[in-house]
N, C-alpha and C positions, 0 to 999 in steps of 0.2 A: 504494500499500498504507499502510496506516495503520501508527503506530507505537504502541509500548505505552502509551503516555501518552494517547494519543484512543483506543485501545481500552478502557482503564479509565476514560475521562469517559463515553464512550459507555453500557458496560455499567452504571454509577453511576446515569446519566441516567434508564435503562430501569427499574432496581430501585427508585430514589426514587419513581415513579409509585405503585408498589403498597406501597411501605414504611409499617408504622404506628408503628414505635420506634426505627428506625435500620438500618443497614446494617453488616455486618462481612464486611470484606476481610481476609486472611491470606495472606502468601508472596509479594507482589509484590514484585520488588526493580526497581530501575533508574528509579523513578519520582519526581516531585516532589510530594508532597501539597500545597504549598503553591499550586502552579499546579492541579492539579486543583481545591483548593477553590475558586478563583477562577473557573475556568471553569465550574464547576457552579453556582455563584452566577450567574452572568452568563447563564447559559442557562435557568435556573429562574427568574430575577429574585426571588430570596428569599435570606436569610442561611442561610451553610450552617455548623454546626458538626462540626467534624473533630478525632479523637483520632490522631495518628500515633505507633505505639509503635515503635523501632527505625529511626527514618529520619533522627537527628541531630538532633533538634529538640530544644533544652534548656530553652525557655522558653516561655510561651504569646504566641500572636500573635493580637492583635486588630485587625482591619481593618473596614473598613465593611461589606465584603459577606461574610466569613467572619471564624470565630474555629475557630485552630488551638491544639493542646495535645498536648505527649508524655505525658499522664497520663491511664491508663483510668480513674482512679477519678472523674476529671470527667465522661469519657464516660458511665458509669454514672449520675452524677448528673443529666447531660444527659436521658438516656432515659426518665427518671422524669417529664419535661415534655412532652406530649403534642404539643404545637405545634413543637416543635423537631426539625428535620430532622439528625439524627447520622449521621455516617459513621465507623466506626473502622478503622483501617488497622492491620494488625501484620505487621512483617516477618519 
């Protein structure tokens, strides 16, 4: 049986293939956005941009494989750049 984290990664991988400007995920608790971003980046072999609102992230996290922010404003800005793969998580 898959855990919630794995299910979210699988669903996001599926949706990213068809996404033009990004993905919005709302109301999923008990997940770790940084781990999800790292896994998505690894599987897609690309840099992932993720906004995670309500998950206890207080500052931007810049890694070589992903960028994670608690700022919805930054996610909106990212969405205006078509080449960016943007995921927004809201608790």
